[in-house]
C-alpha positions in Angstrom: 15.8 1.9 -5.6 13.6 5.0 -6.1 10.5 4.0 -8.0 10.8 7.1 -10.2 14.2 6.0 -11.5 13.0 2.3 -12.1 11.4 0.7 -15.0 7.8 1.2 -13.8 5.5 3.5 -15.7 4.2 6.4 -13.6 1.7 9.1 -14.1 0.3 11.8 -11.9 -3.4 12.0 -10.9 -5.4 13.6 -8.2 -5.0 11.8 -4.9 -5.4 12.6 -1.2 -1.6 11.8 -0.8 1.1 14.6 -0.9 1.6 16.5 -4.1 4.8 14.5 -4.9 2.8 11.2 -5.2 2.6 9.2 -8.4 0.1 6.6 -9.8 1.3 3.3 -10.9 0.1 1.9 -14.2 -2.0 -1.2 -13.7 0.4 -3.3 -15.8 3.0 -2.6 -13.0 1.0 -3.5 -10.0 2.0 -7.1 -9.7 5.7 -6.4 -9.8 5.5 -3.5 -7.4 3.4 -5.3 -4.9 5.7 -8.2 -5.0 8.7 -5.9 -4.2 6.7 -4.1 -1.5 5.7 -7.3 0.2 9.4 -8.3 0.4 10.3 -4.9 1.8 7.4 -5.1 4.3 8.5 -8.5 5.6 12.1 -7.3 6.0 11.3 -4.0 7.6 8.5 -4.9 10.1 6.6 -1.9 8.8 3.5 -0.5 10.6 0.5 1.2 9.2 -2.0 3.6 10.8 -5.3 1.5 10.7 -7.5 4.7 11.1 -6.8 5.5 7.5 -8.6 2.3 6.2 -12.3 2.8 5.9 -13.1 -0.7 7.0 -10.0 -1.2 9.1 -9.7 -4.0 11.7 -11.2 -3.7 15.1 -8.3 -2.7 17.4 -7.5 -0.1 20.0 -3.9 0.0 18.6 -3.3 3.0 16.4 -0.6 1.1 14.5 -0.6 -2.5 13.3 2.3 -4.4 11.6 1.9 -5.0 7.9 2.4 -8.7 7.0 2.1 -8.3 3.2 0.6 -6.2 0.4 -0.5 -8.3 -2.7 -2.2 -7.8 -6.0 -4.1 -10.6 -7.5 -4.8 -9.8 -11.2 -7.1 -12.9 -11.6 -9.5 -11.8 -8.8 -8.7 -8.1 -9.4 -8.1 -7.5 -5.7 -5.4 -5.9 -3.5 -5.0 -7.7 -0.2 -3.3 -6.0 2.7 -2.2 -8.4 5.5 -2.3 -7.0 8.9 -0.7 -8.6 12.0 -2.5 -7.8 15.2 -1.0 -7.5 18.6 -2.0 -11.1 19.4 0.0 -12.3 16.3 -3.2 -13.2 14.4 -3.4 -11.8 10.9 -6.4 -10.1 9.2 -6.7 -9.5 5.5 -8.0 -6.3 4.3 -9.3 -6.8 0.8 -9.9 -4.0 -1.7 -12.0 -5.3 -4.7 -11.8 -4.0 -8.2 -8.9 -1.4 -7.5 -8.8 1.4 -10.1 -5.9 3.6 -9.1 -2.8 3.0 -7.0 -0.9 6.0 -6.0 2.4 5.9 -4.0 4.2 8.7 -2.0 7.8 7.9 -2.1 10.5 10.2 -0.8 14.3 9.9 -0.5 14.0 7.8 2.6 11.5 5.4 1.0 7.8 4.8 0.7 5.7 6.7 3.2 2.2 5.9 2.0 0.1 4.3 -0.7 -3.5 4.9 -1.7 -5.8 2.7 -3.6 -9.0 3.9 -5.2 -11.6 1.2 -5.6 -14.4 0.9 -8.3 -16.7 3.0 -6.0 -14.2 5.8 -5.7 -13.4 5.2 -2.1 -9.8 5.8 -1.0 -7.9 3.1 1.0 -4.8 4.7 2.4 -1.8 2.8 4.0 0.3 5.4 5.9 3.5 3.9 7.2 4.9 4.7 10.6 8.4 4.8 9.2 9.4 4.9 5.5 10.5 1.7 3.9 12.8 1.1 0.9 11.0 -0.8 -1.9 13.7 -2.6 -4.0 
């Protein structure tokens, strides 16, 4: 399902992603990240860790995504990364303010989270994944 044709509320804002990116309304984050986590688990998606400002220490340019979650109670977005040795590291973004997604016909290619300090945390996928 293309997010633009779904029931999620979308709006356009300035982002470092491509011009076709859209911003998810905060009320839709929980549902979207639940669907994204399922898609990540099924696809074995990989992300470019160099795009994360506080990324894990690894020589590998790409690491597997284990999950992407939004916790409304703690107001955090957690990105689970599976390292080459099969351990996982959590990359936590506190007080996210904006979530933008870059989705094309073939699926999601990137997402960007802007935190309360205005810092961009970008998850660029090696291969697009379909988020149902």
